[in-house]
C-alpha positions in Angstrom: 201.1 64.6 123.2 201.3 61.4 125.2 200.2 58.5 122.9 199.0 56.5 125.9 196.3 59.2 126.5 195.1 59.0 123.0 191.7 57.4 122.5 192.7 56.6 118.9 195.8 54.7 120.1 193.8 52.6 122.5 191.1 51.9 119.9 193.7 50.6 117.5 195.5 48.6 120.2 192.3 46.9 121.4 191.2 46.0 117.8 194.6 44.5 116.9 194.7 42.5 120.2 191.1 41.3 119.6 192.1 40.2 116.0 195.2 38.3 117.2 193.3 36.5 119.9 190.6 35.6 117.5 193.2 34.3 115.0 194.9 32.3 117.7 191.6 30.5 118.8 190.0 30.2 115.3 193.3 29.2 113.7 193.9 26.4 116.1 190.3 25.1 115.8 190.2 25.3 112.0 193.7 23.9 111.5 192.9 20.9 113.7 189.6 20.2 111.8 191.3 20.7 108.5 194.2 18.4 109.2 192.0 15.8 110.7 189.7 15.9 107.7 192.2 16.1 104.8 194.8 13.6 106.1 192.4 11.0 107.5 193.7 7.5 106.5 192.9 4.1 107.8 195.5 2.6 110.2 196.2 -1.1 110.0 195.7 -1.8 113.7 196.5 -5.5 113.2 200.0 -4.7 111.9 200.5 -2.1 114.6 199.4 -4.6 117.3 201.8 -7.3 116.0 204.6 -4.9 115.9 204.0 -3.9 119.5 203.8 -7.6 120.6 207.0 -8.4 118.7 208.9 -5.5 120.4 207.6 -6.7 123.8 208.6 -10.3 123.2 212.1 -9.2 122.3 212.8 -6.6 125.0 210.0 -6.5 127.5 208.4 -3.4 129.0 211.4 -1.1 128.4 211.5 -1.9 124.7 207.7 -1.5 124.6 207.9 1.9 126.2 210.6 3.0 123.8 208.5 1.8 120.8 205.4 3.6 122.1 207.4 6.8 122.3 208.6 6.4 118.7 205.1 5.7 117.4 203.6 8.7 119.4 206.3 10.9 117.9 205.4 9.6 114.4 201.8 10.5 114.9 200.4 7.0 114.9 198.6 7.4 118.2 198.4 9.6 121.3 198.3 7.0 124.0 198.9 3.2 123.7 199.9 0.0 125.6 199.4 -3.7 125.7 196.9 -5.2 128.1 197.3 -8.8 129.5 194.7 -10.4 131.7 192.8 -7.1 131.8 195.8 -5.1 133.2 198.0 -2.7 131.3 201.7 -3.6 130.9 202.6 0.1 130.9 200.6 3.0 132.4 198.1 4.6 130.1 195.8 7.7 130.6 192.3 7.0 129.7 189.1 9.1 130.1 186.8 7.8 132.8 184.1 6.9 130.2 186.5 4.7 128.3 188.0 3.2 131.5 184.5 2.0 132.6 183.7 0.3 129.3 187.2 -1.1 128.5 186.9 -4.4 130.5 183.9 -5.4 128.4 185.8 -4.7 125.2 188.9 -6.6 126.4 186.8 -9.7 127.4 185.1 -9.7 123.9 188.6 -10.5 122.5 187.9 -8.9 119.1 189.0 -5.9 117.1 187.2 -2.7 118.1 187.6 0.8 116.5 185.1 3.4 117.7 184.9 7.2 118.3 183.6 7.6 121.8 184.0 11.4 121.8 181.3 13.1 119.9 182.3 16.1 117.8 186.0 15.2 118.0 188.2 13.3 115.5 189.5 10.9 118.2 189.3 7.1 118.0 189.8 4.2 120.4 191.3 1.1 119.0 191.3 -2.4 120.7 193.2 -5.0 118.8 193.8 -8.6 120.1 197.2 -10.2 119.4 198.9 -13.5 120.5 202.4 -13.4 121.8 205.3 -15.7 121.1 204.7 -17.2 124.5 201.1 -18.1 123.6 199.6 -15.4 125.8 196.6 -13.5 124.6 197.1 -9.8 124.8 195.3 -6.6 123.4 196.7 -3.4 122.0 194.7 -0.4 123.4 195.4 2.9 121.6 193.9 6.3 121.3 194.4 7.8 117.9 193.8 11.2 116.4 191.6 10.8 113.3 193.1 7.7 112.0 195.9 9.9 110.7 199.6 9.2 110.6 200.9 12.8 110.5 204.1 13.8 112.3 203.6 16.5 115.1 206.2 18.7 113.4 204.2 18.6 110.2 201.0 19.3 112.1 202.7 22.3 113.9 203.9 23.7 110.5 200.4 23.5 109.1 199.0 25.1 112.2 201.5 28.0 112.0 200.8 28.5 108.3 197.1 28.6 108.8 197.4 31.0 111.7 199.8 33.2 109.7 197.3 33.3 106.8 194.4 34.1 109.1 196.6 36.8 110.9 197.3 38.5 107.6 193.7 38.3 106.5 192.5 39.7 109.9 195.1 42.4 110.1 194.3 43.4 106.5 190.6 43.7 107.3 191.2 45.6 110.5 193.7 47.8 108.7 191.2 48.5 106.0 188.5 49.4 108.5 190.9 51.6 110.5 192.2 53.4 107.4 188.6 53.9 106.3 187.6 55.3 109.7 190.6 57.6 109.7 190.3 58.7 106.1 186.7 59.7 106.4 187.2 62.6 108.8 190.5 63.5 107.1 188.7 63.7 103.7 185.9 65.7 105.3 188.5 68.1 106.7 190.3 68.4 103.3 187.0 69.1 101.5 185.9 71.7 104.1 189.4 73.4 103.9 189.1 73.6 100.1 185.6 75.1 100.3 186.7 77.6 102.9 189.8 78.5 100.7 187.3 79.1 97.9 185.4 81.6 100.0 182.6 79.4 101.3 182.9 80.6 104.9 179.7 78.8 106.0 181.5 75.4 105.5 181.3 73.0 108.4 182.7 69.5 108.9 179.8 68.5 111.2 181.9 66.0 113.3 182.2 63.0 110.9 182.8 59.6 112.7 179.6 58.9 114.5 179.6 58.5 118.2 183.4 58.1 118.5 185.2 61.0 120.2 188.8 60.3 119.1 191.3 63.0 118.2 190.2 63.2 114.5 186.6 63.9 115.5 187.8 66.5 118.1 189.9 68.1 115.3 186.8 68.3 113.1 185.0 70.0 116.0 187.9 72.5 116.5 187.8 73.2 112.7 184.0 73.9 112.9 184.6 76.3 115.9 187.4 78.0 113.9 185.3 78.3 110.8 182.4 79.7 112.8 184.7 82.3 114.4 186.3 83.3 111.1 182.8 83.6 109.5 181.7 85.8 112.4 184.8 88.0 112.2 184.6 88.4 108.5 180.8 89.2 108.6 181.5 91.6 111.4 184.3 93.4 109.5 182.0 93.7 106.5 179.3 95.1 108.6 181.6 97.6 110.2 182.9 98.7 106.8 179.4 99.1 105.5 178.3 101.1 108.6 181.5 103.2 108.5 181.1 104.0 104.8 177.4 104.9 105.4 178.2 107.1 108.4 181.2 108.8 106.8 179.3 109.8 103.6 177.4 112.7 105.3 180.3 114.4 107.1 182.5 113.9 104.0 179.9 115.5 101.9 179.6 118.4 104.3 183.4 118.8 104.5 183.6 118.9 100.7 180.9 121.5 100.5 182.5 123.6 103.2 185.9 123.5 101.5 184.3 124.3 98.2 182.6 127.4 99.8 185.8 128.4 101.4 187.6 128.1 98.1 185.0 130.3 96.3 184.8 132.8 99.2 186.4 136.2 98.5 185.9 137.4 102.1 188.8 136.3 104.4 186.5 136.3 107.5 184.0 134.0 105.8 186.7 131.7 104.5 188.1 131.5 108.1 184.7 130.6 109.4 184.4 127.8 106.7 187.8 126.5 107.7 186.8 126.3 111.4 183.7 124.4 110.4 185.9 122.0 108.3 188.2 121.6 111.3 185.1 120.6 113.4 184.0 118.1 110.7 187.5 116.6 110.6 187.6 116.2 114.4 184.1 114.6 114.2 185.4 112.2 111.6 188.4 111.4 113.8 186.2 110.6 116.8 183.9 108.5 114.7 186.7 106.5 113.2 188.3 105.9 116.7 185.0 104.8 118.1 184.4 102.5 115.2 187.8 100.9 115.6 187.2 100.4 119.3 183.8 98.9 118.7 185.2 96.6 116.0 188.0 95.3 118.4 185.5 94.6 121.1 183.0 92.9 118.9 185.8 90.8 117.5 186.8 89.8 121.0 190.2 91.5 120.7 190.2 94.3 123.3 194.0 94.2 123.4 194.0 95.3 127.0 195.4 93.5 130.1 192.9 92.9 132.9 193.8 93.8 136.5 192.2 94.2 139.9 190.9 97.7 140.4 188.5 99.9 142.4 185.4 100.5 140.3 184.2 103.3 142.5 187.5 105.2 142.3 187.5 104.7 138.5 184.0 106.2 138.3 185.0 109.2 140.4 188.0 109.9 138.1 185.7 109.6 135.1 183.4 112.2 136.6 186.4 114.6 137.0 187.3 114.1 133.3 183.9 115.3 132.1 183.7 118.2 134.6 184.7 120.8 131.9 182.2 119.5 129.5 179.5 119.7 132.2 180.6 123.2 133.2 180.3 124.5 129.7 176.5 123.6 129.8 176.1 124.4 133.4 175.3 120.8 134.3 175.5 119.9 138.0 177.4 116.6 138.5 176.4 114.8 141.7 178.6 111.9 143.0 177.3 109.4 145.5 180.3 107.3 146.5 180.1 103.7 147.7 180.6 102.8 151.4 184.0 101.2 150.6 186.1 99.9 147.7 184.2 98.1 145.0 186.8 95.9 143.4 186.4 94.3 139.9 188.8 92.6 137.5 189.1 94.3 134.2 190.8 96.7 131.8 191.0 100.2 133.3 191.3 101.7 129.8 188.2 100.1 128.5 186.1 100.7 131.6 187.2 104.3 131.7 186.1 104.7 128.1 182.7 103.0 128.8 182.1 105.3 131.8 183.2 108.3 129.9 180.7 107.5 127.1 177.9 107.0 129.6 178.6 110.3 131.3 179.1 112.2 128.1 175.8 110.8 126.8 174.0 111.9 130.0 175.5 115.4 129.8 174.6 115.7 126.1 170.9 114.9 126.6 170.5 116.9 129.8 168.9 120.3 129.5 171.2 123.3 130.2 171.4 123.9 133.9 170.3 120.3 134.6 171.7 117.6 136.7 173.6 114.3 136.2 173.9 111.8 139.0 176.6 109.1 139.3 176.7 106.4 142.0 178.6 103.1 142.5 177.6 100.3 144.9 178.1 96.5 145.4 175.1 94.3 145.6 174.4 90.6 145.2 178.0 89.8 144.0 178.0 92.6 141.4 179.4 96.1 141.1 176.8 98.5 139.8 177.4 102.0 138.4 174.3 104.1 137.9 174.3 107.1 135.6 171.1 109.2 135.7 170.2 112.3 133.6 167.1 114.5 133.7 166.7 115.0 130.0 163.8 114.0 127.7 164.4 110.2 128.2 163.8 107.6 125.5 160.5 106.3 124.1 159.7 102.8 125.5 159.7 101.3 122.0 163.2 102.5 121.4 164.9 101.3 124.6 165.7 97.9 123.1 167.6 99.5 120.2 169.4 102.0 122.3 172.7 100.0 122.4 172.7 99.2 118.6 175.6 100.9 116.7 174.6 104.1 114.9 171.1 104.1 116.4 169.8 107.6 117.2 166.5 107.9 118.9 163.7 110.3 118.0 164.8 112.5 120.9 168.4 112.8 119.6 167.7 114.7 116.4 169.3 117.9 117.6 172.1 116.3 119.7 175.6 116.0 118.3 177.0 112.4 118.0 176.9 109.4 115.8 175.3 106.7 117.9 178.3 104.7 119.0 178.9 105.7 122.6 176.3 103.3 124.2 177.2 100.5 121.8 180.8 100.7 122.9 179.8 100.8 126.6 177.7 97.6 126.1 180.6 95.8 124.3 182.9 96.7 127.2 180.4 95.3 129.7 180.1 92.1 127.8 183.9 91.8 127.4 184.1 91.9 131.3 181.3 89.4 131.8 178.8 92.1 132.8 175.7 93.8 131.4 174.3 97.2 130.8 170.7 98.2 131.1 168.7 101.3 130.4 165.3 102.5 131.5 163.4 105.8 131.8 163.6 107.2 135.3 160.7 108.4 137.4 160.0 112.0 136.7 161.9 112.0 133.4 165.4 111.3 132.2 167.3 108.1 131.5 168.9 105.7 133.9 171.7 103.5 132.6 173.1 100.8 134.9 176.5 99.2 134.2 177.0 95.9 136.1 180.2 93.9 136.5 181.1 90.8 138.5 182.8 91.6 141.8 186.4 90.5 142.2 186.8 87.3 144.2 189.6 86.0 146.4 
C-alpha cells in the first residue's frame, strides 16, 4: 500500500507539522519574554556614554563604529551613536515615532531612559556627555530590556526552550496519536477474543468517531466478516437441523422395510421390500444432493463459472431432458420459443438445474394427460422464462411460502418430493441477480416466472 495515499499518514504528518510550527512561534515568543524578564539589569548609561566619547576622541568615527559593533555584539544595545548639534556622527536606524520626538529630547540636554514601544521590552536611552574638545554631545541608544546578554547566550537559551517545548509537544501529540490508534486496535482485539470464544454476534461498531482512517476501515471490514461468518454458521446449523428432520422419516421407513425383508420367508416379498428400500435410498440421495446445492447457494458459494449463454436454448434443452418423465404420465409439453436469442450471463449448470426443478415440479402436479407450457422471451431488459401447469394450483395464503425450503402445500400431500426444488430455483435466480415469482393462472394451475437480467454489451 502506498503510504502517501494513507489518511492515517497524512493525519500524523499534519499534526506533527502543526506542533513544530507552534513550538517555533511559541518558543521564540516565550524565550524572548523569559530572557527579557529574568536577565533585566540596569545599564549605567553615563559610563557607556563616557566610553563612547573617549573612543571617539581618540580615533574619530572609525573607532566609534568599531566600538559600537563590539558593544552590539556584547548585547549592550541594538542601535547606538553619538549626536552632535542634533546630527548623528554615524548613521542609526530609528523608528519614525522616535525620530520625530528625538530633537526635543536632545535639546533638553538631560538623561532620558524610556520605553516608547508598548508591550515590548525595548528601551530608548539619551545620555549627554562632554568631549575632550569641550563639545556637548549625546549618546542615543536602543537597548533590549536593559540587559547585557550576549547574542550567543540568547540563542542557546532560545534553542533550549524550543527543544524542551518540542519534546513536550511531540510527547503530547504522540500520546494522543497512540491513544487514537490503540482504541480501535484494542476494540479489534477484544472483538477477536469474543469471537474466538464463540460469541459470533460480536461487532466492533467502528470505533474512532467520525474519522475514516485505515484502522476504522479495518474495524468495518471486521464487522462485515463477523456478520458473514455468523450468517454462514447460522445457515449451516439451520441446514443440519432441516436435514436431520427431513431424513428422520425416510430413514425410519428404510429401517422398517429392511426389518420386514429380514423377517420375510417369501423370496418374492423380500425382493419387493428390497426394491422399496432401493427407492428410499435413491430418495435420500436426491434429498442430500438438493440440500447440499441449496446450502452452497444460500452461502453464496455456487462454485460455478458464469458465461454468456442463450437462455431460450437452455430452456429448450431442459424441456427435452424431462420429456421421458412427462411421457410416463402422458403430459403434453408445449414449447413457445422466443423470436431470437435471449442472452444472459450465468452458470449453465445452475440455470439448467433451476429450469429442471421448475419443469419437474409442473409435471409432478399436473393431472395425468394434462399439459405443461414453457416459453422464453425478452422484455424490459430482462429475460423471462414462464412455466405453466394445469394442476390444482396453490391456495393464495400459501403462495408466499412456496419457495421456503421443505415447504409442502396442502395440495402436495399425495405428491412425491421433499419441498426443495422451488427453493433451489429461487436461490439460483438470486445468485444471478434475478427473481422468481409464482401465481395461480387463470382457469387453474400454477404459473412460475423466472426472470434474469439480459446480457449487455
